[in-house]
Every structure is written in structure tokens, then in C-alpha cells.
N, C-alpha and C positions, 0 to 999 in steps of 0.2 A: 504493500500500500504506500502511495506517495505520502510523505510526511506533511506536505502542504494541505492534503485532504485530512489526514489524521488530526492535525492541529487546527483545522478550520474552526473559527469561533462559533460557539453555539449559544452562549449567554453573554450578557453585557460584561461580566467579569473577565471574559476571555479576550476582550478587545484591548488594544494597546494604543489608543488615541491620546494625544496630548490635550490638556485643558478640559477634559471631560465633555468635549463637544457632542458626543453621542447622547448626552442627557438632554441637550437642546432639541435633538431630533425626537427623543422620547416624549418630551413635552408637546411638541408639534402634533404627534400622532394621538397622544392620549386626549388632547383637547380639540381634535379635528372636528370641523363642521363643514358644511357645503360651501361656506364662504372662505375657508382656509386657502392659503397659497399652496401651489405645488412645491415639493421639496426637491432641491438639487443638492446632491452629495458630490463635492468636488475635491480632488486631491490626487497625489501621486499613486501610481499603480502598485498593487500588492499590499496596501496597508489595511484593507478590511472594509472598504466602503460597501461592496455588495453583500458581504456577510452581515454588516450592520443593518442593511435594508431588510434582510430576511429575519434577523433577530427581532427587529421592530415589529414586523408583521406577525411573527409567531408569539411574541410576548403579549401583544394586544389582540390576539386571536382573529387575525384577518386571513382570508384565503388569497394566496398570491397568484396574480395573473401576469405572466411575462408577455410583453407586447409583441415580440418578434413575429409571430404568425397570426396575430389578431387583426381582424378588419375593423374599420371605423364603425360599421354597423354593430359588430360584436361588442365594441367598447361601450356604446350607448346602452345596449341591453344589459351587459354585465354590470356596469357601474350602478345601475338602478336596483339590482337584485342581490340575492344572497346565494351562497353555494349550497350544495346538497347537504353538507354537514352543518348548515345553519350559521355559517360565518359570513361576515361582510367581506367584500372584495377590496384588494389594494392593487393598483397597477404599478409595475416596476419596469422601467426601460433602462437597460445598462449600455455603457459605451456609446453615449449619444454624440461623442466627439468624432467617432469614426465615420468617415464619409467616402470610403473607397470599396465597400462591399456591394455585392449584387442586391442586398436587401436595403441598401441606403435610401433609395427613393421612397420605399414603403414607410420606413421609419420617419423620414422627414415629413411625409404626408400626415402621419399619425401625430407627430409633435405639433405641426401647424394646426391641425384640427383641434387638438387639446387646448391650445392657447386661444384660438378664436371662439371656441365653444365651451369655455370653462364652466359656465353656468349650467350646462347640460350634463356635466360629469358629477356623479353623485358618490364618488369614492375617492380616497386619498391617492395621490400620484407621486411616485418617487422617481427622479431622473438621476442617473449616475454618470459621471464623466471624470476623466483624468486631466482634462484641460478645459477649463471654463470658457476660454476665449476661442475655442475651436468648434464650439457647438453650432450646428447649422441653422440657427434662428436667432432673432433678437429677443432678449428677455428684459422684463421690467420687474422691479421690486414689488409692483402691485400684484403680480401673478406668481412670483417665486420667493420662497425662503431659501437662500443659498447658505450652505454650511461648508466652509473651506477647511479641510483637514490638512494639517501641516505634516512635513516629513517627520517620521518618528525620531525621537531623541535617542541618545546613547543609552539612557536608562531603560527605555522601552525595548531596544534591540537586545540589550544585555539580559533582560527578563525572558525574552523568547529563547535565546541561546541556552540559558541556564535550565529552563524547563525541558528543552530537547535533550540535553546531555544527561540530566538527572533521570528522566523517564526511560531513556534508552541505554543507560549505563555505558556511555561511550567516553572516550578520552579526547581532549583537545589541548594542544599546547598553549600556554598562556599568551605567547606573542601572536599566534594565529587567532586566538580568541579576541585580542585587542584589535587586530587588523579587521576582523569581521565587524566589530562594533564601529570602528572609525570609517569604514569604507562602504557600508551598506545602509540604504534607507528604505529598501523594499523588504518588508517582513517575510513575504512569501519567498523571495529570493534567498534570504538568509536560511530559512528552513530547508529549502531545496539544496543549498550548498552544504549544509550540515549532513543531510542524508547522503549526498554524493561522497563527502569525505569519509563518512562512517563505513561505506561499502567499498572504498578504494583499496583497502588492504584487509586481508583476513584477520589480522590482529591490529586493530586501530591503535593500540598502545605503541606500536612500533612505526607508526606513520609519521614521516618527516617531510614529505613533499608538499609544499605550500603553493605550488603553481596553480592549483584550482582557484584559490582565493586571491592570488597575487602575491607580491613581495618576493623575497629571495628564497632559495632552496637550501639554505644553510641548515645543517643538522641541528635539531633542537630536542631537548628532553621532553618527554610526554608523561602526563600523570592522569589518573582517573579523575574525571570531572575537569576542573580548571584550577591550576595553581601556578604560582610565579616561579618559572624555571630558574631565574637568577637567584631567588632566595634559596632554592634547593641546593644550588652549587656553592653557597657560602659556608 
């Protein structure tokens, strides 16, 4: 199993956002009315925006409708109704900044329809983008609540790494650990890198090659978990 899937956030406590911005999103959904704005989640790739959208929907008991293959007619019908399990619907459109796929014209039509017919949409709408300024439509604060997520800090990245190495009983040398913290802002990428490193050698305790994460290939001492090699040599 891919670790990025294994460690996919399920609850709010699993998220690594700075400044607790996800709580602002929770307030938006918990207090949602037909007059509420659409929600835009904007920020770097791999930090958990899509996971947050799903956590919000599940926490507040909404049935998730992904827009990809949904027609405008379907949206009008769906937004006014409830699901078979008696849940209200929530619309989620991911990667709205991407304009080079075969499905792009359809998505753009959907987005334009949502904006022009906001009063006809009877359910919450969440839009997700890596680049707020590359989305294929003009937006106004009157229609959107935009939450901009920042690049994860060193503390957040360190928390992810520590959880992975403790859960999987692997070893990582201290300097490689520091390199990962200093040079990665994509949490999903960090997790994938750790999985690749852990499978690179049959015995990860003897793994010295740091070429996967960058830096030099000088031999370094390794210890279970994370420890300071320099301190060990003193």
C-alpha cells in the first residue's frame, strides 16, 4: 500500500495546516445557508486540501458529489434533494486551475453556470485549486470565501516524518532527516520519499545513499528512529 494513501487524513486531527485555517472552513460548513458563499481551498499541492474537503463533508454528514461527470441538469436536481441515505449533498470540484485536459470545457461550463446561477444551487460548493490566479473564471468576494493555505512549516513536516518512522519502525539518519525537513513543502511528497527510502535497501539501518532526497552521498551513521549522528560519535 502506498504510504500517501495509508496516511491520508481522515479526521481534523490528522491535518497539518498552519494557523488552524481548517477551522474556518468548518465554521463555513456548519453555518451554511443558501445565501452562503462558495468555498475555495487554495494552496500548494500535496498539503491536504482535498482531504480537508472530504473530512468536512463526512464530519457534517453530507453526501459528496464530485463534479467531473455531472451535467448542469444533474446539479440542479441534486442540489435540491437528499441522497438515498438521507444526507444532504455537497458539490466538490478539484483542480479547477487545470485547463489542459479533455474535460476542461465541461468543467469551465459547470463553474460558469454555478457562478451565474448561484441562487439556484441549494447545497454547499467547494472548489479546490493549487493556484488561485490560474482558475478559468473571474471571482468576486461576494460569491466566494477563499481560504489560502500556506506551505507547511518545519514543525508540520517534522511531525509527518516522525509519525512515519515510528509507525513503520524504520531508520533514518539525522542529516537526511534534517534535509527532508529543510527541502520539502509537499507533505505527500515527503511521505512518498520516506516509503521509497525504506524499501531501497533490505536493511534500512545500513542505508547510506542520500541521492533520492538530494545532498551528498557521504557515508553516515544510521540509528533506529532519528538521532544526531554527530552526538553519537562524540
